N, C-alpha and C positions, 0 to 999 in steps of 0.2 A: 317770343312773346308777340302777339298780334296787336294788342292795345297798349298804349303808353301815355303817361302824363297823369293829369293835365299839364301842358307846357304853355309858356307864353308865346303867343303868335302876334307878329307885327300887323297882321290883317284881321285876325279873328278873335282877339282877346284871349280867353283861356280855352285852349283847345285840347280835347282828348284825341290823341292820334290813333289812327287805325292803319296798321302796316299790312295791307292785304296782298302784297306781292313779295315773293322771296327775293333775296339780293341777287344781282342787281339786274332784273329783267326789265328791259325798256325798249321802246321804239326809237329812241334818240340816244346819242352819246354826246351830250352838250359839252362844249369846250370849257364851260365854267362850272360844271356840275360839282357840287360840294361833296358828293360821294365818290368821285373819281369816274374813270371810264366805265362804260357799260360792260358787264361781264357776259351777259347773254342778250343779244339783240333779237327782238321778236316783234311780230305784228299779229300773229295768230293768237286769238283769245283762248285761255285755258282755265281750268278749275284748279285753284291752288289750296284753298281751305274750304271746309264744309261750312255753309252759311250758319248752321246751328252752333258750330264750334266758335265761329267769329262772334256771333251774337252773345253767347254765354260769356266770353272773355270781356267783351265791351261792357256788358251788363254788370259784371263783377267789378270792373274798374269804376263804373259810375257809382255803384254802391259804396265802394271804398272812399271815393271822393265825398260823397254825401255824409258818410260817417265822420270825415275830417272837416265837415262844413266848408268844403271847397266848391266854388261855383264853376260850372262848365258852360261856356258859351256855345261851343260847336263840337260835334263828333266829326272828325275830319279824316277823310281818306287821303293820307299823305305818306305813301309807302316808299320802300327802297327803290322802286321802279315806277312804271306808269300804271296808275290804278285801273284804267279802263281795259287793260289786258286781262283782268279778272272777269271771266264769263259769268260769275255769280254775283257781280256787283249790284245789279238791279234787285235781286232777291235779298241781298244783304241790306240794302238801303230800306226796302219795305219792312224788313224785320225790325230795324233800328228805330223806325218811326214811333214804335210803341213806347220807347223810352222818353218821349216828349222833350227831346233836346234837338235843336237845329242841326242839320246835317250838311256838311260841306265836302266837295270833291275838288281837289287841286290836280288839274290835268295839264299835260303838255299839248292837248287838243289834237294830237296827231291821228286819232281814230274817230273823231266826231263826224267824219264823212260817212260813217257806217250808221245806218238807221238803228240797228240793235244797240249800239253804244249810246246814241242820243236818247233812245227809249229808256235805257238803264239809268242814266243820270238825271232824267227828267223829274224824278221824285225827290231830288235833293233840294234843300232850301237855297243853297249858294253853290255856284260853280266858278272856280277861278281858272281862267284860260291863259295859256302862254301864247303871246304874240310878240316874238322878238323882231320880226321883220316880215314884209310881204314880198320880198325880192328872192326869187328862187336861188340864185347864186349865193347870196349872203346866208340864206337859210341853210343851205348845205354846208357852209363853212362853220356856222355858229352852233347849229343843232345836230349836225352830222346824223341825219335820219337813216332809218332802214331804207335800202335802195328801192324797195317796192312801192313806196308812197311818194306822192308829189304834193307840192304846196297848194296848187290851185284847188284840188279836191278838198284839202283840209280847210282852206278859207271858205269855200262854198259850204262845207259842213258846219262850220261855226255860225254862219249866217242863218242856215236852216234851223240850227238849234235855237238860236235867239228867238225866232218866230214862234216856236212851240213851247218855250220854257217860260214859266210864270214866276220863277224865283229870281234871285239876284245874280247878276253876272259881273265878276271882276275880271280885269285883264292885268297881266304882268308882262312888262317889257324889260328884259335884262339887257343893259347896255354894256358893251365891251369896247374898250378903246381901239379905234381904228378898224373896227370890224363892222359895227352897225350903228355908229353914232354920227355919220355924216348927215348933212342937212336934207339931202334928197330922200334918203332912206327914212329919216325921221318924219318927214312930211307925208310920205306914202303910207307909212305905218299908222300915223295919226289919222289920215283920211279913212283908213279901213276901220279903225276903232271907233271913229265918229259915226260911221255907217252902222256899226254894230249897236250903238247906243248902250254901251256898258254902264252899269250903275256906278262903278268906280274903276279907275285905271291907275296902276302903280308903275312908276319908273324905278327900277332897281339896279343895283350894281353888285359885282361879286365880292361881298364882304367876308366870305369864308374861303378857305383854300380851294382853288379851282382844280379841275381835272388836268388842265394844261398850265405849266409854269409860266408860259409866255403871255397868258391872259392878264390884262391890266385894267384898272378902273379908269373910266374917262375923266378928263379934267373938269373943273368946276364950270368952265365956259360951255362945254358940251352938255353938261347936265342942265344948266340954265336954259340953253337953247332948246333942248328936248322939252322941258317943262313949258316954255313959252309957246312952242309949236302946238303942243297938245291943248293948252289953254285956248289958243286961237281957234281951234276946231270945236270949242264948246265942250271939251271933255272934262269931267270931274277927276282931276289928276292929283296924285300925291307922290312924293318921294318915298321910297322904301330902301333907305340907305343907312339905317342905324341898326345896331344889334338890339335884340329883345332885352328888356330889363331882367335882372337876375331873380326871376320868380319861378324857377323850377322847384318842384316839390317832390318829396320822397314818399313812397308808399309803405316803407318799412323794410323793403328788400333793396338796399342801396346798390348792390352789385347789378341786379336786374334793371333798376332804374337807369343807371349809367349806360348800360349796354343798349337798352331799348331806345333811349333818347339819342345816343350817339350813332345809332343805325341810320337815322334819317336826318339828324340835326347835329353836326359837329359842334361840340361844346367848348366855348371859350374858357380859358383857365380860371378867370375870376368867377364865372358862372358855376363851374364845377366845384370850386372852393365853397361857394355859398350853398350849393346842394349838399355837400358833405357836412357843412356846419348844421344845416337844418336836420340832417339825419343823425347828428351826433356821431359822425364817423370821421376818421382821419385820412390823410393822403396815402397811407400805406396801401389802401385798397386799389388806388389808381396805379401805383407802382406794380402791384401784383398782377393786375389786368394787363399792363404793358408787358411784363415778363412772360405771361401766358399767351402773349400775342393776340389777345382779345381786343385790345385797345391800342391805337396808334397815335403818337404825338407828332403833330406837324406844326411848323412855324409859318405864319403868313402875315405880312405887313407888321412885323415886329411883335406879334402876339402868338401865344401858344394855343392850339386847338387840339381837342381829343375826339377822335372819331373811331367808330367800330371798324375792326378789320373784317371787311365783308368777304375777303377771300377765305379767312379762317372759318367764318360762318357758313360759307358755301361748302367748304370741305367737310364740316361737321354734318351737314345735311346729307352728304353722299355716303356717309358711313352707316 
């Protein structure tokens, strides 16, 4: 399923997700990624889905939401991997404009140094850009990028994009304890974001199970220090450190709903229980998906999360 939701978004309200990248094709393999390590590291752009196919599926989901009287704030490209690896992204955005709903792209920013990528995302209403650090050594440790790309080109590309883009730009900085939360790194990162003149900047922490077990959430003092430093630079900054409220909705196919959401958004146990309640379904379906190895249960910070088994999904695509 390409489109899923709408789901609650901490940044965007009610978001209809668009999963335009098969699992898990990305230019990064971030240590904190909630989907685990990258399965296929790529920087070459490819065609994954036909633009008409993607449009029809999104259009169908919008109609379903309208029939249920559900509001959608954004159509959001937030896939299993990096959305700008999709060579058809620009065409897809232009087609979706006809639905008269704002369009957002959530990107790790690694390909914004390419003009064709900047051109493709220019027609979105909002672009959320990842900036975890501006230090090359720290960047390689935290984001674990494809070896062919370098941070300076990416940062230059972000600034070029800002000059040509008329929509809203958000930034997200994921802080990991003892990796990128020291004062010097925070000041350097804040200086760059201030130069970017982002409309909103978020400081986030790994609240869902990370790719690497050794990843830890920074302490309160580090978070307060980061917030203060960003504020001193005149940045409109907010914390992004809480889970979404339990406002997931069912389309009527609860199995597909669970798998679609869990592909890009590990679901906390209480949120999954609420989704089942709204669909008038019971926990047996979760146990069945686990036994079929479609769904994986993981424990993180004394809470249970349920995420899609992307390796099983990848195997099915190969058959």
